[in-house]
ROTORPA-807981 format. One record per residue (C-alpha): residue in three letters; x, y, z; residue number from 1. Coordinates in pm, 1 decimal. Layout:
! ROTORPA-807981
<ALA; <X; Y; Z>; NUM>
...
This chain:
! ROTORPA-807981
<UNK; <4264.6; 9465.0; 22522.4>; 1>
<UNK; <4415.8; 9307.3; 22171.4>; 2>
<UNK; <4580.9; 8960.4; 22104.7>; 3>
<UNK; <4931.0; 9076.5; 22168.5>; 4>
<UNK; <4868.4; 9187.4; 22463.7>; 5>
<UNK; <4713.6; 8868.1; 22573.2>; 6>
<UNK; <5014.6; 8710.4; 22485.6>; 7>
<UNK; <5261.5; 8954.3; 22652.1>; 8>
<UNK; <5038.2; 8892.4; 22964.5>; 9>
<UNK; <5084.2; 8487.6; 22919.8>; 10>
<UNK; <5436.4; 8515.8; 22859.3>; 11>
<UNK; <5526.0; 8720.1; 23181.9>; 12>
<UNK; <5320.9; 8506.7; 23387.2>; 13>
<UNK; <5568.6; 8244.5; 23332.7>; 14>
<UNK; <5860.7; 8463.0; 23477.5>; 15>
<UNK; <5973.6; 8455.3; 23827.7>; 16>
<UNK; <5802.8; 8697.7; 24027.9>; 17>
<UNK; <6137.1; 8845.7; 24174.7>; 18>
<UNK; <6221.1; 8952.8; 23802.3>; 19>
<UNK; <5889.1; 9095.1; 23752.4>; 20>
<UNK; <5908.6; 9269.5; 24086.7>; 21>
<UNK; <6269.2; 9422.5; 24012.5>; 22>
<UNK; <6192.3; 9529.2; 23696.0>; 23>
<UNK; <5892.4; 9724.6; 23802.2>; 24>
<UNK; <6096.2; 9882.4; 24079.6>; 25>
<UNK; <6346.2; 10008.7; 23830.4>; 26>
<UNK; <6067.3; 10158.9; 23600.3>; 27>
<UNK; <5939.7; 10320.6; 23919.3>; 28>
<UNK; <6240.4; 10497.0; 23929.3>; 29>
<UNK; <6237.7; 10630.6; 23605.1>; 30>
<UNK; <5851.1; 10716.5; 23593.5>; 31>
<UNK; <5657.0; 10854.0; 23866.3>; 32>
<UNK; <5320.9; 10723.1; 23716.6>; 33>
<UNK; <5461.6; 10323.8; 23763.8>; 34>
<UNK; <5583.4; 10430.0; 24142.6>; 35>
<UNK; <5231.9; 10536.5; 24206.1>; 36>
<UNK; <5084.5; 10216.4; 24062.2>; 37>
<UNK; <5328.3; 10038.4; 24268.1>; 38>
<UNK; <5226.0; 10213.2; 24589.5>; 39>
<UNK; <4872.5; 10136.4; 24505.6>; 40>
<UNK; <4912.7; 9790.2; 24480.9>; 41>
<UNK; <5122.5; 9730.3; 24779.7>; 42>
<UNK; <4903.0; 9958.5; 25003.0>; 43>
<UNK; <4591.0; 9888.7; 25157.9>; 44>
<UNK; <4275.0; 10108.3; 25133.0>; 45>
<UNK; <4300.8; 10330.7; 25428.1>; 46>
<UNK; <4686.7; 10405.3; 25313.4>; 47>
<UNK; <4519.6; 10467.4; 24961.1>; 48>
<UNK; <4290.2; 10710.3; 25116.2>; 49>
<UNK; <4541.7; 10863.5; 25328.6>; 50>
<UNK; <4791.4; 10903.7; 25047.4>; 51>
<UNK; <4501.7; 11094.0; 24845.3>; 52>
<UNK; <4423.2; 11332.4; 25126.9>; 53>
<UNK; <4771.3; 11408.8; 25216.7>; 54>
<UNK; <4835.9; 11478.5; 24802.0>; 55>
<UNK; <4534.5; 11714.6; 24792.6>; 56>
<UNK; <4616.5; 11929.4; 25068.0>; 57>
<UNK; <4987.9; 11966.4; 24976.2>; 58>
<UNK; <4851.7; 12093.0; 24617.0>; 59>
<UNK; <4613.3; 12340.5; 24815.3>; 60>
<UNK; <4883.4; 12449.3; 25007.3>; 61>
<UNK; <5148.8; 12463.6; 24728.1>; 62>
<UNK; <5250.0; 12836.9; 24684.7>; 63>
<UNK; <5434.5; 12765.5; 24374.6>; 64>
<UNK; <5283.2; 12862.9; 24036.0>; 65>
<UNK; <5290.3; 12567.9; 23732.7>; 66>
<UNK; <5337.5; 12753.5; 23397.9>; 67>
<UNK; <5180.7; 12613.1; 23103.1>; 68>
<UNK; <5479.1; 12384.4; 22995.7>; 69>
<UNK; <5430.3; 12226.1; 23361.6>; 70>
<UNK; <5037.8; 12176.5; 23258.8>; 71>
<UNK; <5011.1; 11845.4; 23102.1>; 72>
<UNK; <5249.9; 11689.0; 23388.6>; 73>
<UNK; <5064.3; 11856.9; 23681.2>; 74>
<UNK; <4707.0; 11686.2; 23527.6>; 75>
<UNK; <4884.4; 11356.7; 23499.7>; 76>
<UNK; <4942.7; 11382.9; 23892.1>; 77>
<UNK; <4590.6; 11486.5; 23982.7>; 78>
<UNK; <4518.4; 11163.5; 23749.9>; 79>
<UNK; <4731.5; 10964.1; 23974.5>; 80>
<UNK; <4574.4; 11150.3; 24290.6>; 81>
<UNK; <4226.1; 11004.6; 24184.4>; 82>
<UNK; <4335.4; 10651.3; 24111.0>; 83>
<UNK; <4452.3; 10665.5; 24475.8>; 84>
<UNK; <4101.2; 10758.9; 24575.9>; 85>
<UNK; <3952.2; 10519.1; 24349.2>; 86>
<UNK; <4179.7; 10225.4; 24456.1>; 87>
<UNK; <4112.9; 10337.5; 24810.2>; 88>
<UNK; <3744.5; 10405.9; 24886.0>; 89>
<UNK; <3593.6; 10141.0; 25081.9>; 90>
<UNK; <3255.1; 10259.3; 25000.4>; 91>
<UNK; <3059.1; 10465.9; 24755.4>; 92>
<UNK; <2957.9; 10730.0; 25019.1>; 93>
<UNK; <3341.4; 10777.1; 25121.3>; 94>
<UNK; <3435.6; 10788.4; 24769.6>; 95>
<UNK; <3193.8; 11084.6; 24709.9>; 96>
<UNK; <3269.8; 11250.6; 25024.4>; 97>
<UNK; <3684.4; 11262.4; 24928.9>; 98>
<UNK; <3539.6; 11345.6; 24543.6>; 99>
<UNK; <3373.2; 11663.7; 24703.6>; 100>
<UNK; <3698.4; 11774.7; 24856.6>; 101>
<UNK; <3868.2; 11721.0; 24509.4>; 102>
<UNK; <3582.5; 11951.5; 24319.2>; 103>
<UNK; <3620.0; 12198.2; 24613.5>; 104>
<UNK; <3989.8; 12240.7; 24543.2>; 105>
<UNK; <3899.6; 12364.5; 24208.0>; 106>
<UNK; <4020.2; 12745.9; 24348.9>; 107>
<UNK; <4319.6; 12666.5; 24494.3>; 108>
<UNK; <4476.6; 12471.5; 24204.6>; 109>
<UNK; <4342.6; 12695.4; 23910.4>; 110>
<UNK; <4488.6; 13011.6; 24080.7>; 111>
<UNK; <4828.3; 12833.1; 24107.0>; 112>
<UNK; <4885.1; 12731.8; 23723.6>; 113>
<UNK; <4831.9; 12853.7; 23352.6>; 114>
<UNK; <4584.7; 12610.8; 23235.2>; 115>
<UNK; <4529.8; 12756.1; 22883.3>; 116>
<UNK; <4604.8; 12427.1; 22765.2>; 117>
<UNK; <4302.3; 12272.1; 22923.5>; 118>
<UNK; <4473.9; 11966.4; 23062.5>; 119>
<UNK; <4395.7; 12006.2; 23408.5>; 120>
<UNK; <4042.1; 12108.8; 23381.4>; 121>
<UNK; <3969.6; 11848.5; 23181.3>; 122>
<UNK; <4071.9; 11613.1; 23469.6>; 123>
<UNK; <3783.6; 11746.7; 23696.0>; 124>
<UNK; <3541.8; 11746.7; 23379.6>; 125>
<UNK; <3599.0; 11441.0; 23295.4>; 126>
<UNK; <3810.7; 11184.0; 23548.1>; 127>
<UNK; <3638.6; 11327.3; 23882.0>; 128>
<UNK; <3304.0; 11350.1; 23674.8>; 129>
<UNK; <3328.2; 10988.9; 23587.8>; 130>
<UNK; <3446.5; 10893.9; 23953.3>; 131>
<UNK; <3154.7; 11106.7; 24088.5>; 132>
<UNK; <2894.4; 10930.7; 23855.2>; 133>
<UNK; <3001.8; 10604.4; 23915.2>; 134>
<UNK; <2993.5; 10637.8; 24321.7>; 135>
<UNK; <2665.3; 10856.1; 24309.9>; 136>
<UNK; <2516.5; 10572.0; 24086.1>; 137>
<UNK; <2610.2; 10309.5; 24374.6>; 138>
<UNK; <2504.2; 10527.5; 24648.3>; 139>
<UNK; <2142.7; 10447.9; 24798.6>; 140>
<UNK; <2143.0; 10698.5; 25038.7>; 141>
<UNK; <2015.3; 10977.3; 24779.3>; 142>
<UNK; <1854.7; 11248.4; 25034.2>; 143>
<UNK; <2223.5; 11268.5; 25172.0>; 144>
<UNK; <2357.2; 11240.3; 24801.8>; 145>
<UNK; <2115.6; 11550.5; 24689.9>; 146>
<UNK; <2257.5; 11766.5; 24962.8>; 147>
<UNK; <2601.0; 11697.3; 24865.4>; 148>
<UNK; <2515.4; 11771.6; 24487.4>; 149>
<UNK; <2334.6; 12102.6; 24587.6>; 150>
<UNK; <2645.5; 12220.1; 24763.2>; 151>
<UNK; <2853.9; 12130.3; 24418.6>; 152>
<UNK; <2655.9; 12259.2; 24164.9>; 153>
<UNK; <2603.2; 12610.4; 24349.2>; 154>
<UNK; <2935.1; 12667.7; 24377.0>; 155>
<UNK; <3066.0; 12628.7; 24002.8>; 156>
<UNK; <3275.7; 12932.3; 23988.2>; 157>
<UNK; <3513.6; 12805.8; 23721.0>; 158>
<UNK; <3290.2; 12602.1; 23516.1>; 159>
<UNK; <3460.4; 12293.7; 23629.0>; 160>
<UNK; <3165.4; 12080.9; 23747.7>; 161>
<UNK; <2957.4; 12123.8; 23451.0>; 162>
<UNK; <2966.2; 11773.0; 23301.9>; 163>
<UNK; <2823.0; 11706.6; 23646.2>; 164>
<UNK; <2556.0; 11919.4; 23682.0>; 165>
<UNK; <2488.3; 11771.5; 23303.6>; 166>
<UNK; <2436.2; 11439.7; 23450.7>; 167>
<UNK; <2256.8; 11508.5; 23771.3>; 168>
<UNK; <1945.9; 11373.5; 23621.0>; 169>
<UNK; <2107.4; 11006.8; 23569.3>; 170>
<UNK; <2193.8; 11037.3; 23964.5>; 171>
<UNK; <1895.6; 11146.4; 24155.1>; 172>
<UNK; <1538.5; 11059.3; 24176.6>; 173>
<UNK; <1259.6; 11292.4; 24023.6>; 174>
<UNK; <1165.0; 11387.7; 24409.0>; 175>
<UNK; <1486.6; 11511.3; 24476.8>; 176>
<UNK; <1542.0; 11694.5; 24147.9>; 177>
<UNK; <1198.1; 11877.9; 24222.7>; 178>
<UNK; <1312.8; 11962.8; 24591.8>; 179>
<UNK; <1647.4; 12118.7; 24411.0>; 180>
<UNK; <1431.5; 12291.8; 24151.9>; 181>
<UNK; <1252.1; 12469.6; 24441.6>; 182>
<UNK; <1541.4; 12535.6; 24618.8>; 183>
<UNK; <1709.3; 12709.9; 24307.2>; 184>
<UNK; <1377.3; 12888.7; 24256.7>; 185>
<UNK; <1419.4; 13074.8; 24601.1>; 186>
<UNK; <1749.6; 13127.1; 24542.4>; 187>
<UNK; <1679.5; 13297.3; 24213.6>; 188>
<UNK; <1424.4; 13538.3; 24373.1>; 189>
<UNK; <1665.6; 13634.8; 24665.5>; 190>
<UNK; <1954.3; 13714.4; 24397.4>; 191>
<UNK; <1711.5; 13871.5; 24135.9>; 192>
<UNK; <1757.8; 14230.9; 24251.8>; 193>
<UNK; <2125.8; 14181.3; 24370.6>; 194>
<UNK; <2417.5; 14280.1; 24108.0>; 195>
<UNK; <2398.8; 14004.3; 23887.3>; 196>
<UNK; <2199.1; 14047.3; 23582.3>; 197>
<UNK; <2194.1; 13682.4; 23466.2>; 198>
<UNK; <2144.4; 13413.1; 23727.2>; 199>
<UNK; <2362.4; 13161.7; 23794.4>; 200>
<UNK; <2053.8; 12985.4; 23942.5>; 201>
<UNK; <1868.5; 12989.2; 23570.0>; 202>
<UNK; <2157.7; 12845.1; 23428.4>; 203>
<UNK; <2111.9; 12540.7; 23704.9>; 204>
<UNK; <1720.8; 12507.0; 23654.7>; 205>
<UNK; <1768.9; 12492.4; 23248.0>; 206>
<UNK; <1999.8; 12190.6; 23333.6>; 207>
<UNK; <1767.6; 12029.9; 23583.2>; 208>
<UNK; <1468.3; 12085.6; 23298.4>; 209>
<UNK; <1717.0; 11903.7; 23061.8>; 210>
<UNK; <1757.7; 11607.4; 23369.4>; 211>
<UNK; <1404.6; 11581.7; 23435.7>; 212>
<UNK; <1323.0; 11612.0; 23054.6>; 213>
<UNK; <1068.2; 11883.5; 23166.9>; 214>
<UNK; <983.8; 12109.1; 22898.6>; 215>
<UNK; <745.2; 12285.9; 23096.6>; 216>
<UNK; <1010.2; 12389.9; 23314.4>; 217>
<UNK; <1224.6; 12475.9; 23051.6>; 218>
<UNK; <979.9; 12692.9; 22887.1>; 219>
<UNK; <936.3; 12862.2; 23236.3>; 220>
<UNK; <1292.4; 12913.2; 23287.8>; 221>
<UNK; <1337.7; 13065.9; 22947.2>; 222>
<UNK; <1038.2; 13318.2; 23000.0>; 223>
<UNK; <1234.2; 13444.2; 23330.6>; 224>
<UNK; <1560.2; 13467.2; 23159.1>; 225>
<UNK; <1411.3; 13662.4; 22878.2>; 226>
<UNK; <1412.7; 13667.1; 22494.4>; 227>
<UNK; <1748.8; 13772.9; 22465.4>; 228>
<UNK; <1869.9; 13438.5; 22270.1>; 229>
<UNK; <1551.0; 13307.4; 22077.4>; 230>
<UNK; <1756.7; 13087.3; 21820.7>; 231>
<UNK; <1937.2; 12926.7; 22123.9>; 232>
<UNK; <1581.2; 12928.2; 22317.0>; 233>
<UNK; <1432.4; 12729.4; 22048.8>; 234>
<UNK; <1646.2; 12480.3; 21978.5>; 235>
<UNK; <1689.8; 12402.0; 22340.3>; 236>
<UNK; <1283.9; 12380.3; 22347.5>; 237>
<UNK; <1275.7; 12198.1; 22025.0>; 238>
<UNK; <1502.2; 11940.8; 22155.6>; 239>
<UNK; <1349.2; 11896.3; 22444.9>; 240>
<UNK; <1006.6; 11818.4; 22339.0>; 241>
<UNK; <1186.6; 11572.2; 22066.3>; 242>
<UNK; <1320.3; 11377.9; 22339.9>; 243>
<UNK; <989.1; 11403.1; 22512.4>; 244>
<UNK; <835.6; 11247.8; 22199.0>; 245>
<UNK; <603.5; 11552.9; 22138.5>; 246>
<UNK; <699.4; 11574.9; 21760.7>; 247>
<UNK; <460.7; 11839.9; 21652.6>; 248>
<UNK; <580.6; 12093.8; 21948.8>; 249>
<UNK; <969.9; 11983.8; 21882.4>; 250>
<UNK; <902.1; 12120.5; 21505.9>; 251>
<UNK; <702.1; 12398.4; 21602.0>; 252>
<UNK; <1015.9; 12530.0; 21787.8>; 253>
<UNK; <1328.9; 12401.7; 21568.9>; 254>
<UNK; <1187.8; 12559.8; 21265.1>; 255>
<UNK; <1189.0; 12904.5; 21410.2>; 256>
<UNK; <1564.6; 12838.5; 21458.4>; 257>
<UNK; <1760.8; 13042.2; 21210.2>; 258>
<UNK; <1984.8; 12834.9; 20965.6>; 259>
<UNK; <2255.0; 13115.2; 21026.2>; 260>
<UNK; <2243.0; 13056.8; 21379.6>; 261>
<UNK; <2528.8; 12893.4; 21559.7>; 262>
<UNK; <2278.4; 12708.8; 21738.5>; 263>
<UNK; <2162.3; 12519.0; 21401.8>; 264>
<UNK; <2454.8; 12267.9; 21390.2>; 265>
<UNK; <2195.4; 12002.6; 21512.8>; 266>
<UNK; <1860.8; 12134.4; 21394.6>; 267>
<UNK; <1805.0; 11990.0; 21078.2>; 268>
<UNK; <1911.4; 11622.8; 21205.3>; 269>
<UNK; <1617.4; 11668.1; 21474.4>; 270>
<UNK; <1386.7; 11810.8; 21237.9>; 271>
<UNK; <1448.8; 11523.1; 20974.5>; 272>
<UNK; <1371.9; 11269.9; 21224.4>; 273>
<UNK; <1085.1; 11461.4; 21368.6>; 274>
<UNK; <916.6; 11503.1; 21003.6>; 275>
<UNK; <982.4; 11150.5; 20976.3>; 276>
<UNK; <776.0; 11044.2; 21319.2>; 277>
<UNK; <472.3; 11295.6; 21195.3>; 278>
<UNK; <454.8; 11159.0; 20842.8>; 279>
<UNK; <554.2; 11459.1; 20676.2>; 280>
<UNK; <712.1; 11304.9; 20388.7>; 281>
<UNK; <728.0; 11623.5; 20155.0>; 282>
<UNK; <964.7; 11809.8; 20444.5>; 283>
<UNK; <1141.9; 11512.7; 20532.7>; 284>
<UNK; <1275.3; 11457.0; 20191.6>; 285>
<UNK; <1350.0; 11858.9; 20145.1>; 286>
<UNK; <1565.5; 11822.6; 20491.6>; 287>
<UNK; <1744.1; 11532.7; 20371.2>; 288>
<UNK; <1880.0; 11703.7; 20041.2>; 289>
<UNK; <1957.7; 12017.5; 20231.0>; 290>
<UNK; <2154.4; 11827.8; 20447.9>; 291>
<UNK; <2351.5; 11645.2; 20205.8>; 292>
<UNK; <2385.3; 11957.5; 19978.5>; 293>
<UNK; <2511.1; 12123.9; 20255.4>; 294>
<UNK; <2762.8; 11841.5; 20339.2>; 295>
<UNK; <2814.3; 11600.1; 20120.7>; 296>
<UNK; <2886.1; 11241.1; 20244.5>; 297>
<UNK; <2801.1; 10886.3; 20191.0>; 298>
<UNK; <2592.6; 10846.9; 20512.0>; 299>
<UNK; <2381.3; 11132.2; 20386.1>; 300>
<UNK; <2327.0; 11058.0; 20028.1>; 301>
<UNK; <2208.7; 10705.3; 20182.8>; 302>
<UNK; <1956.7; 10900.5; 20410.5>; 303>
<UNK; <1832.8; 11053.5; 20090.8>; 304>
<UNK; <1780.8; 10713.2; 19940.3>; 305>
<UNK; <1577.9; 10591.9; 20234.2>; 306>
<UNK; <1337.1; 10842.5; 20124.1>; 307>
<UNK; <1361.8; 10841.5; 19769.4>; 308>
<UNK; <1407.1; 10487.8; 19694.9>; 309>
<UNK; <1707.9; 10259.3; 19656.4>; 310>
<UNK; <1609.9; 10173.1; 19313.7>; 311>
<UNK; <1704.2; 10546.0; 19228.9>; 312>
<UNK; <2065.0; 10516.2; 19323.6>; 313>
<UNK; <2218.1; 10536.0; 18990.2>; 314>
<UNK; <1974.8; 10814.7; 18845.1>; 315>
<UNK; <2022.1; 11021.8; 19182.8>; 316>
<UNK; <2420.6; 10982.8; 19205.3>; 317>
<UNK; <2499.0; 11054.5; 18833.9>; 318>
<UNK; <2316.5; 11379.8; 18885.3>; 319>
<UNK; <2481.9; 11469.9; 19171.1>; 320>
<UNK; <2790.3; 11412.7; 19029.9>; 321>
<UNK; <2687.4; 11652.6; 18739.7>; 322>
<UNK; <2598.1; 11913.6; 19000.0>; 323>
<UNK; <2972.0; 11856.2; 19139.3>; 324>
<UNK; <3145.1; 11906.2; 18797.3>; 325>
<UNK; <2906.2; 12214.4; 18717.0>; 326>
<UNK; <3122.0; 12380.4; 19016.5>; 327>
<UNK; <3433.7; 12538.0; 18887.0>; 328>
<UNK; <3571.7; 12556.4; 19202.6>; 329>
<UNK; <3782.0; 12292.8; 19371.4>; 330>
<UNK; <3601.8; 12200.7; 19692.2>; 331>
<UNK; <3768.4; 11918.1; 19952.8>; 332>
<UNK; <3411.8; 11822.1; 20031.2>; 333>
<UNK; <3297.0; 11705.6; 19683.5>; 334>
<UNK; <3660.2; 11510.7; 19643.8>; 335>
<UNK; <3578.5; 11324.7; 19978.9>; 336>
<UNK; <3256.0; 11211.4; 19850.4>; 337>
<UNK; <3353.3; 11061.5; 19545.1>; 338>
<UNK; <3605.7; 10902.0; 19727.1>; 339>
<UNK; <3333.2; 10759.7; 19965.0>; 340>
<UNK; <3171.1; 10672.1; 19666.4>; 341>
<UNK; <3448.5; 10529.7; 19548.8>; 342>
<UNK; <3421.4; 10714.4; 19198.8>; 343>
<UNK; <3797.5; 10733.9; 19169.9>; 344>
<UNK; <3784.4; 10835.2; 18768.0>; 345>
<UNK; <3559.4; 11070.2; 18861.3>; 346>
<UNK; <3739.1; 11225.2; 19127.1>; 347>
<UNK; <4074.3; 11203.7; 18899.9>; 348>
<UNK; <3894.0; 11439.7; 18646.7>; 349>
<UNK; <3739.0; 11648.2; 18895.5>; 350>
<UNK; <4067.7; 11746.4; 19030.0>; 351>
<UNK; <4261.8; 11758.6; 18663.6>; 352>
<UNK; <4029.4; 11994.3; 18535.9>; 353>
<UNK; <4080.8; 12221.5; 18855.6>; 354>
<UNK; <4454.9; 12153.7; 18936.1>; 355>
<UNK; <4528.8; 12549.6; 18975.9>; 356>
<UNK; <4312.5; 12562.9; 19244.4>; 357>
<UNK; <4495.4; 12271.2; 19433.5>; 358>
<UNK; <4611.7; 12416.4; 19779.0>; 359>
<UNK; <4934.3; 12288.8; 19881.4>; 360>
<UNK; <4874.9; 12474.6; 20228.9>; 361>
<UNK; <4600.1; 12183.3; 20288.8>; 362>
<UNK; <4896.8; 11983.8; 20351.1>; 363>
<UNK; <4703.5; 11656.1; 20536.7>; 364>
<UNK; <4417.8; 11671.6; 20304.6>; 365>
<UNK; <4620.5; 11687.1; 19989.4>; 366>
<UNK; <4914.4; 11455.2; 20130.8>; 367>
<UNK; <4609.5; 11185.0; 20152.5>; 368>
<UNK; <4471.7; 11230.3; 19820.4>; 369>
<UNK; <4825.9; 11175.6; 19672.0>; 370>
<UNK; <4857.2; 10863.0; 19869.8>; 371>
<UNK; <4519.5; 10695.3; 19733.8>; 372>
<UNK; <4575.7; 10808.2; 19370.9>; 373>
<UNK; <4937.2; 10653.4; 19419.0>; 374>
<UNK; <4729.3; 10317.5; 19517.9>; 375>
<UNK; <4481.7; 10351.4; 19254.5>; 376>
<UNK; <4734.8; 10401.0; 18986.3>; 377>
<UNK; <4612.8; 10763.0; 18901.0>; 378>
<UNK; <4946.6; 10890.0; 18835.7>; 379>
<UNK; <4878.1; 11203.9; 18673.3>; 380>
<UNK; <4625.7; 11344.9; 18938.8>; 381>
<UNK; <4874.6; 11193.2; 19193.8>; 382>
<UNK; <5167.9; 11425.8; 19007.4>; 383>
<UNK; <4958.3; 11739.5; 19025.4>; 384>
<UNK; <4877.0; 11714.7; 19379.5>; 385>
<UNK; <5223.1; 11628.7; 19516.0>; 386>
<UNK; <5361.4; 11931.0; 19277.3>; 387>
<UNK; <5099.3; 12146.8; 19495.2>; 388>
<UNK; <5236.3; 11993.6; 19818.0>; 389>
<UNK; <5613.4; 12070.8; 19716.8>; 390>
<UNK; <5489.9; 12465.0; 19566.1>; 391>
<UNK; <5377.9; 12544.0; 19885.9>; 392>
<UNK; <5712.5; 12415.9; 20103.0>; 393>
<UNK; <5883.4; 12599.0; 19879.4>; 394>
<UNK; <5651.1; 12885.9; 19841.4>; 395>
<UNK; <5652.8; 12952.9; 20229.4>; 396>
<UNK; <6059.7; 12872.1; 20261.6>; 397>
<UNK; <5924.4; 12605.4; 20521.9>; 398>
<UNK; <6272.5; 12466.4; 20590.6>; 399>
<UNK; <6150.5; 12242.7; 20839.7>; 400>
<UNK; <5929.4; 12040.4; 20563.9>; 401>
<UNK; <6247.8; 12052.0; 20312.2>; 402>
<UNK; <6295.5; 11672.2; 20340.3>; 403>
<UNK; <5899.7; 11595.1; 20276.0>; 404>
<UNK; <5963.2; 11832.7; 19955.5>; 405>
<UNK; <6257.3; 11629.7; 19842.8>; 406>
<UNK; <6076.5; 11298.4; 19885.5>; 407>
<UNK; <5746.0; 11477.7; 19637.2>; 408>
<UNK; <6059.5; 11579.0; 19415.3>; 409>
<UNK; <6165.7; 11256.9; 19406.5>; 410>
<UNK; <5816.8; 11085.5; 19366.8>; 411>
<UNK; <5743.4; 11334.8; 19058.1>; 412>
<UNK; <6084.9; 11206.1; 18884.6>; 413>
<UNK; <5998.4; 10893.5; 18901.8>; 414>
<UNK; <5648.5; 10925.4; 18761.7>; 415>
<UNK; <5701.0; 11139.0; 18498.6>; 416>
<UNK; <5802.5; 10838.2; 18239.5>; 417>
<UNK; <5460.0; 10707.3; 18324.3>; 418>
<UNK; <5266.4; 10984.0; 18226.9>; 419>
<UNK; <5189.0; 11032.3; 17864.1>; 420>
<UNK; <4935.1; 11307.2; 17820.2>; 421>
<UNK; <4964.2; 11571.0; 18048.5>; 422>
<UNK; <4635.8; 11718.8; 17978.4>; 423>
<UNK; <4699.7; 12065.3; 17904.4>; 424>
<UNK; <4940.9; 12073.0; 18205.6>; 425>
<UNK; <5365.7; 12154.9; 18208.7>; 426>
<UNK; <5537.6; 11852.9; 18154.0>; 427>
<UNK; <5806.1; 11703.3; 18437.6>; 428>
<UNK; <6073.1; 11892.5; 18263.8>; 429>
<UNK; <5924.1; 12175.1; 18194.5>; 430>
<UNK; <5783.9; 12193.5; 18584.2>; 431>
<UNK; <6141.4; 12089.0; 18708.5>; 432>
<UNK; <6317.9; 12381.6; 18516.7>; 433>
<UNK; <6049.7; 12650.1; 18624.4>; 434>
<UNK; <6069.4; 12508.9; 18969.8>; 435>
<UNK; <6471.0; 12576.2; 18969.4>; 436>
<UNK; <6465.8; 12925.8; 18812.8>; 437>
<UNK; <6174.8; 13011.8; 19098.4>; 438>
<UNK; <6361.4; 12884.9; 19372.8>; 439>
<UNK; <6725.9; 12863.8; 19318.1>; 440>
<UNK; <6765.2; 13048.9; 19639.5>; 441>
<UNK; <6672.9; 12756.8; 19846.4>; 442>
<UNK; <6997.9; 12657.1; 19922.9>; 443>
<UNK; <6894.5; 12416.0; 20219.2>; 444>
<UNK; <6647.4; 12246.2; 20011.8>; 445>
<UNK; <6869.6; 12161.6; 19709.8>; 446>
<UNK; <7140.7; 12040.1; 19898.4>; 447>
<UNK; <6905.0; 11799.8; 20028.6>; 448>
<UNK; <6771.3; 11709.8; 19722.9>; 449>
<UNK; <7120.4; 11663.1; 19567.7>; 450>
<UNK; <7230.1; 11404.7; 19847.3>; 451>
<UNK; <6953.8; 11186.3; 19736.0>; 452>
<UNK; <7101.2; 11143.2; 19392.9>; 453>
């Protein structure tokens, strides 16, 4: 809560209660979430629970299909339902029972809506899971809780309980976790010769291994699954051993993950830390440079300096700038790095020498660059950037953005007189004449432009 909100609260507290009450009632007629909030405030716990139960029952029995355009509103209704539960539950045990019934409604709810947006699924994955974790943490009867969780995790047909499964290690003591592991192995053996090729129990066992931080269990699960995805398996095992503090074994598995693999995205960071833990400075240094060169950022450059030594700051930075300028392509990442390092002269020179490669289709990126160059009084590079944005709009005949294009052209007119040296680029008059010739049929654009003069 910020200072403005605090100030508003103090002022509202000075108003008469009746004025506030009338205002809330008026708002409740226009906004259903306000109406729901009022109902919760004026109801006792039993009434709030009763409203949750009846609301959930109504959703489960509702035969109407909710389309994509209704998904956001439906998700908000489900959020309000969970708020009723949160306010009404008298103890953690009651909250868990009610949340179990909410998770178990996923079949009816999912089949009666178009959730391609993910709004509705996210209510289960995040809000409901958050409330379950809070209540489960406060629940003293862990044996009872373990049975509830067993029912939920073994019937996760739609993946809406994945986040709950990932957090199970925070909710149960090791004894209960081991019991679930034994039950899952037994269930896996029952289903092993059935129709399913990949056992869902093995997926759950993998989650249990992570929750227990048990790399030996994870290795056993992976052996049972077979060597279908070695990059994923080695990444998981490496991360597990890293979390358990066995850095040599972590390195053994992480180094097996191929860099081209989609599972490599966090391997390099883990390897960097693992090399530091075992004191392998040579590999640590190489990895730090590899990470930085794959994605130049100030953060990764500082990680390099931690190893190379801060006394080499200027030397290493100059060398990196030389490498950046040797590349004839214009790479957004390089520009962003120069901005981060506050090397605005270098960023200006880098873009001007590659101005023909400016891609105005990257609207958000170039718009930010242009504004920053404006702020730094770098008029020429700002002009070239605004030109790229304007060219993109007109070349695509993107009429919805013509008003932005007019803004850019007005800006170019204003900047023209401030530029003495065009560095080999066309002057404003030349650019403007070409623009008129190339896009003379864009009548919608030119009419908007003329209205500004």
